[in-house]
C-alpha positions as CSV (number, residue, x, y, z in Angstrom):
1,M,38.8,-64.9,-26.8
2,F,40.8,-63.1,-29.5
3,G,43.6,-61.5,-27.4
4,K,43.8,-58.6,-25.0
5,V,40.9,-56.2,-24.6
6,V,41.6,-53.1,-26.7
7,D,39.1,-50.9,-25.0
8,A,36.2,-51.4,-22.4
9,Y,33.2,-49.2,-21.7
10,T,31.9,-50.3,-18.3
11,M,28.4,-49.9,-16.8
12,T,29.9,-47.6,-14.1
13,E,31.2,-45.3,-16.8
14,S,27.9,-45.4,-18.6
15,V,26.1,-44.2,-15.4
16,K,28.7,-41.4,-14.9
17,D,28.0,-40.3,-18.5
18,E,24.3,-40.3,-17.7
19,I,23.6,-42.8,-20.5
20,T,22.2,-45.4,-18.1
21,V,20.9,-45.4,-14.5
22,R,22.2,-47.4,-11.5
23,I,20.6,-50.8,-10.7
24,V,19.3,-51.8,-7.3
25,Y,19.0,-55.4,-6.1
26,E,16.2,-56.7,-3.9
27,G,16.3,-60.3,-2.8
28,R,12.9,-61.9,-2.1
29,A,13.7,-65.6,-2.4
30,A,13.2,-66.0,1.3
31,K,9.6,-64.7,0.8
32,V,8.6,-67.5,-1.5
33,L,9.5,-70.7,0.4
34,L,12.9,-71.2,-1.3
35,N,15.0,-72.3,1.7
36,N,18.8,-72.3,2.0
37,S,19.3,-75.9,0.9
38,K,17.4,-75.3,-2.3
39,L,19.4,-72.1,-2.9
40,K,22.5,-74.1,-2.4
41,E,21.4,-76.6,-5.0
42,I,21.0,-73.8,-7.5
43,E,24.4,-72.3,-6.7
44,D,26.0,-75.8,-7.1
45,Y,24.3,-76.1,-10.5
46,Y,25.7,-72.7,-11.5
47,A,29.2,-73.9,-10.5
48,K,28.9,-77.1,-12.6
49,C,27.6,-75.1,-15.6
50,A,30.8,-73.2,-15.5
51,E,32.8,-76.4,-16.0
52,I,30.7,-77.7,-19.0
53,G,32.3,-78.1,-22.4
54,S,34.5,-81.2,-22.1
55,N,32.3,-84.1,-22.9
56,E,28.7,-85.4,-23.5
57,N,28.5,-86.9,-20.0
58,Q,28.9,-83.6,-18.3
59,I,26.3,-82.0,-20.6
60,E,23.8,-84.9,-19.8
61,Q,24.5,-84.5,-16.1
62,S,23.8,-80.8,-16.4
63,K,20.5,-81.5,-18.1
64,K,19.4,-83.8,-15.3
65,E,20.4,-81.3,-12.7
66,M,18.6,-78.6,-14.6
67,A,15.4,-80.8,-14.6
68,Q,15.7,-81.0,-10.8
69,M,16.1,-77.2,-10.6
70,Y,12.9,-76.8,-12.7
71,A,11.1,-79.2,-10.3
72,I,12.1,-77.0,-7.4
73,I,11.3,-73.7,-9.1
74,G,8.0,-74.9,-10.5
75,D,6.6,-76.4,-7.3
76,P,2.9,-75.4,-7.2
77,D,3.0,-74.1,-3.7
78,R,6.1,-72.1,-4.4
79,L,4.6,-70.6,-7.6
80,K,1.5,-69.6,-5.7
81,A,3.7,-67.8,-3.1
82,V,5.7,-66.1,-5.9
83,A,2.5,-64.9,-7.6
84,E,1.1,-63.5,-4.3
85,D,4.3,-61.8,-3.4
86,F,4.7,-60.3,-6.9
87,V,1.2,-58.9,-7.0
88,N,1.6,-57.3,-3.6
89,H,5.1,-55.9,-4.4
90,Y,4.0,-54.6,-7.9
91,E,0.8,-53.1,-6.6
92,K,2.5,-51.3,-3.7
93,R,5.0,-49.7,-6.1
94,V,2.3,-48.6,-8.5
95,S,0.0,-47.2,-5.7
96,E,3.0,-45.3,-4.3
97,G,3.9,-43.8,-7.7
98,S,7.3,-45.5,-7.4
99,T,7.3,-46.8,-11.0
100,V,7.3,-44.2,-13.8
101,K,4.9,-46.0,-16.2
102,G,4.0,-49.2,-14.3
103,K,5.9,-51.4,-16.7
104,A,7.4,-54.6,-15.3
105,M,9.0,-57.8,-16.7
106,F,8.9,-61.2,-15.0
107,V,11.6,-63.7,-16.2
108,C,10.6,-67.4,-15.7
109,S,12.7,-70.6,-16.2
110,T,10.4,-72.4,-18.7
111,R,7.3,-71.8,-20.7
112,E,5.4,-74.3,-18.6
113,I,6.4,-72.5,-15.3
114,A,5.7,-69.1,-16.9
115,Y,2.2,-70.3,-17.8
116,E,1.5,-71.6,-14.3
117,L,2.7,-68.4,-12.8
118,Y,0.5,-66.5,-15.2
119,K,-2.6,-68.5,-14.2
120,N,-1.8,-67.9,-10.5
121,I,-1.5,-64.2,-11.0
122,I,-4.8,-64.0,-13.0
123,E,-6.5,-66.0,-10.3
124,I,-5.4,-63.3,-7.7
125,K,-6.1,-60.4,-10.0
126,P,-8.7,-61.3,-12.6
127,E,-9.1,-57.7,-13.6
128,W,-5.6,-57.8,-15.1
129,N,-7.0,-60.2,-17.7
130,E,-9.7,-57.7,-18.8
131,I,-9.1,-56.0,-22.2
132,R,-8.9,-52.2,-22.0
133,A,-8.3,-49.6,-24.6
134,A,-5.5,-47.8,-22.7
135,E,-4.1,-47.4,-19.2
136,E,-6.5,-45.9,-16.7
137,G,-6.7,-42.1,-16.8
138,A,-4.7,-41.8,-20.0
139,E,-5.5,-38.7,-22.2
140,L,-5.4,-40.0,-25.8
141,T,-4.5,-38.0,-28.9
142,D,-5.7,-39.1,-32.3
143,K,-2.3,-40.6,-32.9
144,D,-2.7,-42.6,-29.6
145,K,-6.1,-43.9,-30.7
146,R,-4.6,-45.1,-33.9
147,E,-1.6,-46.8,-32.3
148,L,-3.1,-48.3,-29.1
149,K,-4.7,-51.7,-29.2
150,P,-7.2,-52.9,-26.6
151,I,-5.3,-55.4,-24.5
152,E,-5.0,-57.0,-21.1
153,R,-2.6,-55.7,-18.4
154,I,-0.6,-58.9,-18.3
155,K,0.6,-61.1,-21.2
156,L,2.8,-64.2,-21.6
157,I,5.5,-63.7,-24.2
158,A,7.1,-66.8,-25.7
159,T,7.2,-68.8,-28.9
160,R,4.6,-71.5,-29.3
161,G,5.1,-75.1,-30.4
162,Q,2.8,-77.4,-32.4
163,D,2.6,-79.8,-29.5
164,D,1.5,-77.2,-27.0
165,P,-1.8,-77.7,-25.2
166,K,-4.6,-75.6,-26.8
167,E,-4.8,-73.1,-24.0
168,I,-1.1,-72.3,-24.1
169,Y,-1.0,-72.4,-27.9
170,D,-3.9,-69.9,-28.2
171,L,-2.5,-67.7,-25.5
172,L,1.0,-67.3,-27.0
173,G,-0.3,-66.2,-30.4
174,T,1.4,-65.9,-33.8
175,K,4.6,-64.1,-34.8
176,D,2.7,-61.1,-36.0
177,Q,0.7,-61.0,-32.7
178,R,4.0,-61.1,-30.8
179,K,5.3,-58.1,-32.9
180,E,2.1,-56.2,-31.9
181,L,2.7,-57.1,-28.2
182,D,6.3,-55.7,-28.7
183,R,4.8,-52.4,-30.0
184,Q,2.2,-52.2,-27.2
185,F,4.6,-52.8,-24.4
186,K,6.8,-50.0,-25.8
187,N,3.9,-47.6,-25.7
188,E,3.7,-45.9,-22.3
189,K,-0.1,-45.4,-22.5
190,S,-0.9,-49.0,-23.4
191,N,-2.8,-51.1,-20.8
192,F,-0.2,-53.8,-21.4
193,K,2.0,-53.3,-18.3
194,I,3.4,-56.7,-17.2
195,A,5.3,-59.1,-19.5
196,I,6.0,-62.6,-18.3
197,V,9.0,-63.9,-20.4
198,V,11.3,-66.9,-20.7
199,D,13.9,-66.2,-23.3
200,M,12.4,-63.5,-25.5
201,W,12.9,-59.8,-24.9
202,L,16.0,-60.4,-22.6
203,T,18.4,-59.0,-25.2
204,G,18.2,-56.1,-27.6
205,F,14.7,-55.1,-26.3
206,D,14.8,-51.5,-25.1
207,V,12.0,-49.9,-23.2
208,P,13.4,-46.8,-21.5
209,F,10.5,-46.5,-19.0
210,L,10.8,-50.1,-17.9
211,D,12.1,-49.8,-14.3
212,S,11.3,-53.2,-12.7
213,I,12.4,-56.7,-13.6
214,Y,11.5,-59.8,-11.5
215,I,13.9,-62.8,-12.0
216,D,12.9,-66.4,-11.2
217,K,15.3,-68.1,-13.6
218,P,18.9,-69.4,-13.2
219,I,20.9,-67.1,-15.4
220,Q,24.6,-66.6,-15.5
221,R,27.4,-64.4,-16.8
222,H,26.8,-62.3,-19.9
223,N,23.2,-63.5,-20.2
224,L,22.6,-62.1,-16.7
225,I,24.2,-58.8,-17.6
226,Q,22.0,-58.5,-20.6
227,T,18.9,-59.4,-18.6
228,I,19.3,-56.9,-15.8
229,S,20.3,-54.2,-18.3
230,R,16.6,-54.1,-19.4
231,V,16.0,-51.7,-16.5
232,N,19.1,-49.4,-16.7
233,R,17.9,-47.2,-19.6
234,K,17.5,-43.5,-19.0
235,F,14.0,-42.0,-18.8
236,E,12.6,-38.8,-17.3
237,G,11.6,-39.4,-13.7
238,K,13.5,-42.7,-13.5
239,N,16.3,-42.6,-11.0
240,K,17.3,-46.3,-10.8
241,G,16.3,-49.6,-12.2
242,L,15.1,-52.4,-9.8
243,V,16.0,-56.0,-10.0
244,V,13.8,-58.3,-7.8
245,D,15.4,-61.7,-7.2
246,Y,13.2,-64.7,-6.5
247,I,15.8,-67.4,-7.0
248,G,19.1,-66.2,-5.5
249,I,21.2,-64.8,-8.3
250,K,23.2,-62.3,-6.3
251,T,26.4,-64.3,-6.3
252,Q,26.1,-64.8,-10.0
253,M,25.5,-61.1,-10.5
254,N,28.7,-60.3,-8.6
255,L,30.6,-62.8,-10.7
256,A,29.2,-61.5,-13.9
257,L,29.9,-57.9,-13.1
258,K,33.4,-58.7,-11.9
259,Q,34.0,-60.6,-15.2
260,Y,33.5,-57.4,-17.1
261,S,34.9,-54.8,-14.7
262,E,36.0,-54.9,-11.1
263,G,34.6,-51.4,-10.7
264,D,31.1,-52.4,-11.9
265,K,30.2,-53.9,-8.6
266,D,30.0,-50.4,-7.3
267,N,27.3,-49.6,-9.8
268,F,25.1,-52.3,-8.3
269,E,23.6,-51.5,-5.0
270,D,21.4,-53.4,-2.5
271,I,18.0,-52.2,-1.6
272,A,19.2,-51.9,2.0
273,E,21.1,-48.7,0.9
274,S,17.8,-47.1,-0.3
275,I,16.1,-47.9,3.1
276,I,19.0,-46.3,4.9
277,I,18.7,-43.2,2.7
278,V,15.0,-43.0,3.4
279,R,15.5,-43.2,7.2
280,N,18.3,-40.7,7.2
281,H,16.2,-38.2,5.2
282,L,13.2,-38.7,7.4
283,D,15.4,-37.9,10.4
284,L,16.7,-34.7,8.7
285,L,13.2,-33.6,7.8
286,A,12.0,-34.3,11.3
287,K,14.6,-31.9,12.5
288,L,13.4,-29.2,10.1
289,F,9.9,-29.7,11.3
290,H,10.6,-30.0,15.0
291,T,8.6,-26.8,15.8
292,F,5.7,-27.7,13.5
293,D,2.6,-29.5,14.9
294,N,1.6,-32.1,12.3
295,S,-0.6,-34.2,14.6
296,K,-3.9,-33.4,12.9
297,Y,-2.5,-34.8,9.6
298,F,-2.2,-38.2,11.2
299,K,-5.2,-38.1,13.6
300,G,-7.5,-35.4,12.4
301,T,-10.5,-35.2,10.1
302,T,-10.1,-35.0,6.3
303,I,-10.4,-31.2,6.3
304,Q,-8.0,-31.0,9.2
305,Q,-5.5,-33.1,7.3
306,L,-5.7,-30.9,4.3
307,N,-5.4,-27.7,6.4
308,T,-2.3,-29.2,8.1
309,L,-0.8,-29.8,4.7
310,N,-1.4,-26.2,3.7
311,L,0.0,-24.9,7.0
312,A,3.1,-27.2,6.5
313,A,3.6,-25.7,3.0
314,E,3.4,-22.2,4.6
315,Y,5.9,-23.3,7.2
316,V,8.3,-24.5,4.5
317,Q,8.2,-21.2,2.7
318,Q,9.3,-19.2,5.7
319,S,12.5,-18.4,3.7
320,K,13.9,-19.2,0.3
321,E,16.9,-21.0,1.9
322,F,14.6,-23.1,4.1
323,E,12.3,-23.9,1.2
324,T,15.2,-24.9,-1.1
325,R,16.6,-27.2,1.6
326,F,13.3,-28.9,2.2
327,M,12.5,-29.4,-1.5
328,G,16.0,-31.0,-2.0
329,L,15.7,-33.3,1.0
330,V,12.3,-34.6,-0.1
331,K,13.4,-35.0,-3.7
332,R,16.2,-37.3,-2.5
333,L,13.8,-39.0,-0.1
334,K,11.4,-39.8,-2.9
335,A,14.2,-41.1,-5.2
336,A,15.2,-43.6,-2.5
337,Y,11.6,-44.4,-1.5
338,D,10.6,-45.2,-5.0
339,I,13.1,-48.1,-5.0
340,C,12.2,-49.6,-1.6
341,A,8.5,-48.9,-1.5
342,G,7.7,-52.6,-2.0
343,S,9.9,-53.7,0.9
344,E,8.4,-54.8,4.2
345,Q,11.4,-53.4,6.1
346,L,9.9,-50.0,6.1
347,T,7.4,-49.4,9.0
348,Q,4.0,-47.9,8.4
349,L,5.0,-44.9,10.4
350,E,7.9,-44.3,8.1
351,R,5.6,-44.6,5.1
352,D,3.1,-42.2,6.6
353,Y,5.8,-39.6,7.2
354,T,7.1,-40.1,3.7
355,H,3.6,-39.5,2.3
356,F,3.3,-36.4,4.5
357,Y,6.5,-34.8,3.2
358,L,5.7,-35.8,-0.4
359,A,2.3,-34.1,-0.1
360,V,3.8,-30.9,1.3
361,R,6.4,-30.8,-1.4
362,S,3.7,-31.3,-4.0
363,I,1.8,-28.2,-2.7
364,V,5.0,-26.1,-2.7
365,F,5.9,-27.4,-6.1
366,K,2.5,-26.4,-7.5
367,L,2.6,-23.0,-5.9
368,T,6.2,-22.4,-7.2
369,K,6.0,-24.0,-10.7
370,G,2.3,-23.8,-11.4
371,N,1.9,-27.0,-13.4
372,A,3.5,-29.5,-10.9
373,P,3.5,-33.3,-11.0
374,D,1.7,-33.2,-7.7
375,T,-1.0,-35.8,-7.4
376,A,1.0,-38.2,-9.5
377,Q,3.7,-38.2,-6.8
378,M,1.4,-38.4,-3.9
379,N,0.4,-41.6,-2.1
380,A,-3.0,-42.8,-3.1
381,K,-4.3,-42.1,0.5
382,V,-3.3,-38.5,0.2
383,R,-4.8,-38.1,-3.3
384,E,-8.2,-39.4,-2.0
385,M,-7.9,-37.3,1.1
386,I,-7.6,-34.1,-1.0
387,K,-10.3,-35.2,-3.4
388,E,-12.7,-35.7,-0.5
389,A,-11.8,-32.5,1.2
390,L,-12.3,-30.4,-1.9
391,Q,-15.9,-31.6,-2.0
392,S,-16.5,-30.0,1.4
393,E,-17.3,-26.3,1.9
394,G,-15.1,-24.0,3.8
395,V,-11.8,-25.8,2.9
396,E,-8.8,-23.6,1.9
397,E,-9.0,-22.9,-1.9
398,I,-5.4,-23.6,-2.7
399,F,-5.7,-26.7,-4.7
400,K,-8.9,-25.6,-6.4
401,L,-7.4,-22.2,-7.3
402,G,-4.5,-23.8,-8.9
403,D,-6.7,-26.1,-11.0
404,E,-9.0,-23.2,-12.1
405,A,-6.0,-21.1,-13.1
406,E,-4.9,-23.8,-15.5
407,T,-8.3,-24.2,-17.1
408,E,-11.2,-21.9,-17.8
409,Q,-10.6,-19.4,-15.0
410,D,-10.6,-15.7,-16.2
411,I,-7.2,-14.5,-15.1
412,F,-8.5,-10.9,-14.5
413,D,-11.6,-12.0,-12.5
414,E,-11.9,-9.7,-9.5
415,D,-13.7,-12.4,-7.6
416,Y,-10.8,-14.8,-8.2
417,L,-8.3,-12.3,-6.9
418,A,-10.6,-11.7,-3.9
419,K,-10.5,-15.4,-3.1
420,I,-6.7,-15.3,-3.1
421,D,-6.8,-12.2,-0.9
422,K,-8.8,-14.1,1.8
423,I,-6.2,-16.8,2.2
424,K,-4.6,-16.4,5.6
425,L,-1.3,-18.0,4.7
426,P,0.9,-15.1,3.6
427,N,3.7,-17.1,1.8
428,T,1.1,-19.2,0.0
429,K,-0.9,-16.1,-1.0
430,I,2.2,-14.5,-2.5
431,K,3.1,-17.7,-4.4
432,L,-0.4,-17.8,-5.9
433,L,-0.3,-14.1,-6.9
434,Q,3.2,-14.7,-8.3
435,Q,1.9,-17.7,-10.3
436,L,-1.1,-15.7,-11.6
437,L,1.1,-12.7,-12.5
438,A,3.5,-15.0,-14.5
439,K,0.5,-16.3,-16.4
440,V,-0.9,-12.9,-17.3
441,I,2.6,-11.8,-18.4
442,A,2.9,-14.9,-20.5
443,E,-0.4,-13.9,-22.2
444,I,0.7,-10.4,-23.1
445,K,4.1,-11.6,-24.2
446,K,2.4,-13.8,-26.9
447,V,1.5,-10.6,-28.7
448,N,3.6,-7.8,-27.3
449,R,7.2,-9.1,-26.8
450,V,8.5,-5.7,-25.6
451,K,5.9,-5.3,-22.9
452,G,6.2,-8.9,-21.9
453,I,9.9,-8.5,-21.3
454,D,9.4,-5.3,-19.4
455,F,6.7,-6.8,-17.1
456,T,8.9,-9.9,-16.5
457,K,11.8,-7.7,-15.3
458,K,9.4,-5.9,-12.9
459,M,8.1,-9.2,-11.6
460,Q,11.6,-10.6,-11.1
461,A,12.7,-7.5,-9.2
462,L,9.7,-7.9,-6.8
463,V,10.4,-11.7,-6.3
464,E,14.1,-11.1,-5.7
465,R,13.3,-8.4,-3.1
466,Y,10.9,-10.8,-1.4
467,N,13.4,-13.8,-1.5
468,D,16.2,-11.6,-0.1
469,R,14.1,-10.3,2.8
470,D,15.9,-10.1,6.2
471,A,15.4,-13.0,8.7
472,N,13.8,-10.4,11.0
473,D,11.2,-9.7,8.4
474,I,9.8,-13.3,8.5
475,L,7.5,-12.4,11.4
476,R,6.5,-9.0,10.2
477,S,3.0,-9.1,8.6
478,E,3.5,-5.7,6.8
479,V,6.3,-7.2,4.7
480,Y,3.9,-9.8,3.3
481,E,1.1,-7.3,2.8
482,E,3.4,-5.0,0.9
483,M,4.5,-7.8,-1.4
484,A,1.0,-9.0,-2.0
485,S,-0.1,-5.5,-2.8
486,A,2.8,-4.9,-5.2
487,L,2.0,-8.2,-7.0
488,T,-1.7,-7.4,-7.3
489,D,-0.9,-3.8,-8.6
490,L,1.4,-5.3,-11.2
491,I,-1.4,-7.7,-12.3
492,W,-3.8,-4.8,-12.9
493,E,-1.0,-2.9,-14.6
494,V,-0.7,-5.7,-17.1
495,H,-4.5,-5.8,-17.4
496,K,-4.5,-2.1,-18.4
497,E,-1.9,-2.7,-21.1
498,F,-4.4,-4.8,-23.0
499,S,-6.5,-1.6,-23.7
500,A,-3.6,0.9,-23.6
501,G,-3.8,1.3,-27.4
502,D,-7.3,2.8,-27.3
503,A,-5.9,6.3,-26.4
504,L,-3.7,6.1,-29.5
505,G,-6.5,4.9,-31.8
506,I,-4.9,1.5,-32.3
507,D,-5.8,-2.0,-31.2
508,F,-3.8,-4.2,-28.8
509,E,-2.0,-6.0,-31.6
510,E,-1.1,-2.8,-33.4
511,K,0.2,-1.4,-30.2
512,A,2.7,-4.3,-29.9
513,F,4.4,-3.0,-33.0
514,Y,4.1,0.6,-31.9
515,D,5.9,-0.4,-28.6
516,I,8.8,-2.1,-30.4
517,L,9.2,0.9,-32.8
518,K,9.2,3.3,-29.8
519,E,11.5,1.1,-27.8
520,L,14.0,1.1,-30.6
521,C,13.9,4.9,-30.8
522,I,14.8,5.1,-27.1
523,K,17.4,2.3,-27.3
524,Y,19.3,3.8,-30.3
525,D,18.6,7.5,-29.5
526,F,16.9,8.7,-32.6
527,K,13.8,10.9,-33.1
528,Y,10.7,9.8,-35.1
529,P,7.2,11.5,-35.2
530,D,4.7,9.8,-33.0
531,D,1.8,10.1,-35.4
532,K,3.9,8.6,-38.2
533,M,4.9,5.8,-35.8
534,I,1.3,5.0,-35.2
535,D,0.6,4.7,-39.0
536,L,3.8,2.6,-39.4
537,A,2.7,0.2,-36.6
538,K,-0.7,-0.3,-38.4
539,A,1.1,-0.9,-41.7
540,V,3.5,-3.4,-40.1
541,K,0.7,-5.4,-38.5
542,D,-1.2,-5.5,-41.8
543,L,1.9,-6.7,-43.7
544,V,2.6,-9.4,-41.1
545,D,-1.0,-10.6,-41.2
546,G,-0.9,-10.8,-45.0
547,Q,2.5,-12.5,-45.5
548,A,2.1,-15.0,-42.6
549,K,-1.4,-16.2,-43.2
550,F,-0.4,-19.8,-43.7
551,P,-0.4,-22.1,-40.6
552,D,3.1,-23.4,-41.3
553,W,4.6,-20.0,-42.3
554,N,7.3,-20.1,-39.7
555,K,8.6,-23.4,-41.2
556,R,8.7,-22.1,-44.8
557,D,11.9,-20.2,-45.7
558,D,10.2,-18.6,-48.8
559,I,7.4,-17.0,-46.7
560,K,9.9,-15.8,-44.0
561,S,12.2,-14.4,-46.6
562,A,9.3,-12.6,-48.3
563,L,8.2,-11.2,-45.0
564,K,11.7,-9.8,-44.3
565,V,11.9,-8.2,-47.7
566,G,8.4,-6.7,-47.2
567,L,9.3,-5.3,-43.8
568,I,12.5,-3.7,-45.1
569,L,10.7,-2.1,-48.0
570,L,7.9,-0.8,-45.7
571,L,10.3,0.6,-43.1
572,D,12.3,2.3,-45.9
573,E,9.0,3.8,-47.3
574,F,8.3,5.3,-43.8
575,G,11.9,6.4,-43.3
576,Y,12.4,4.3,-40.3
577,P,14.9,4.2,-38.8
578,P,16.2,7.7,-39.9
579,V,19.8,6.4,-39.3
580,E,21.5,3.2,-40.4
581,R,20.9,0.6,-37.8
582,D,20.9,-3.1,-38.9
583,E,19.9,-4.2,-35.4
584,V,16.6,-2.4,-35.8
585,Y,15.5,-4.8,-38.5
586,V,16.5,-7.8,-36.5
587,E,14.4,-6.8,-33.5
588,I,11.4,-5.9,-35.6
589,F,11.6,-9.3,-37.3
590,E,11.7,-11.0,-33.9
591,Q,8.6,-9.2,-32.8
592,A,6.9,-10.1,-36.1
593,E,7.7,-13.8,-35.7
594,N,6.7,-13.7,-32.0
595,F,3.4,-12.1,-32.9
596,K,2.5,-14.6,-35.6
597,K,3.6,-17.8,-33.9
598,N,1.3,-17.2,-31.0
599,Q,-1.8,-16.3,-33.1
600,N,-4.6,-18.9,-33.2
């Protein structure tokens, strides 16, 4: 327009810089009774639009042709087919956990068509028109309760006119009501998940967790780029954005992308690529599992299915290398499956095997990380299977133990450790013990930083020794028994530390300061009387309690400065350290801050 381009920042560069995600195209026009001749009419319209600008006759001609397009797009039978396909496609993605927050935008050609589509969808899913306080299963904070508004799952977003029929006029609402809809759609916990739009929200409307946009409107060039860019924003757990095409915009998308950058066409992939990735990874995983019998997962009882999952998780953990390879393959499988989950091109068998591998990965993830996004990533069928199995007696305790460990379970309960000891899956047992040990070490580290670091090093040494075990050791039961015994012994060693101060006449919290004072004596090689060190530990603890009694003390520089001055004076009074060592003060301050920030 105004000369040569000075500089360009393309979508492809944006993806490489991890500012946006790639966009995937899924064409579904053939699913909704829009035949090739009608698609050709739309393409011809696009071409004529590109020539507009010379005279009024061309503009009038374009308007007539656009009216014909609207008649095609707004055909009642077609809109009914679109609504049915959309509901099936959207629900399949949600049930598979393929959309991060269930947010979707549907772009229609006119307000009238949008309203008819809305009515069709509500007729199929009347529950989507029910007002709810928040999304199902949401845990709400006080802030959430203030910000969330009871609302329907689906809303029509457009400006209203004075001549609108009453039902449309009332449905569209006022400007202030539309602003509220804007806020609710941008709230990930809101029950408002599906926005049917015409022109609004297609530019300058950013919802990072929006990952699906359905297009049933002729759009071209920069407007099309703006529209599809609604789903390319980065968000945790969002690998790609999905554009579902009900009208045949693929050619226009290629033209639009080429207009901006020849390379951008590589940033825009077809859903067929995701299906190929899913099939390739299922094939690779089948090769990994070629010696494992998974038949009872597909044909057995609920308890047999769960036990098969547990055995599969054990199989995966046969070595660290094998586990890492499996977890990586399933992670990539899931990223591709999330995109094509709504496609009919995947067979039910392919879906079933995907669910199986996802469920196994979830178990291993939970055993490894503790607080894993497990059930959220599992297929609904698998979630219900596990829920049902856990209500039966005699089922392996793995899932239940993990949940108990995260809630009210006493981490030093002998009965709890006895339950773990009964588990016949050695790798799984070791992972559970490792997870429990990490938790007890985290508890002691909240008060006693020195001992927490010491126990962490001991645990890491055990885990490294286990992970580096020889391939010949995989079948030797004594290797697993030795590791389980070592982890259990370390758990009880941590347990004893909580009462170790009794012999010195000091409590657990005072011993935390005693340990740092003693550690520094060893580290910097100076002598200090033990009885005097006990008295100093008590005095340091009292000083820290007195100076840091306010909840926000660690955010107030005046309190932190006063604490540092107080500690320096107290240490000087006790003649500690007996030699000049500035590092000593720093480490004691760190222990003091660690101690206070973890106090209730």
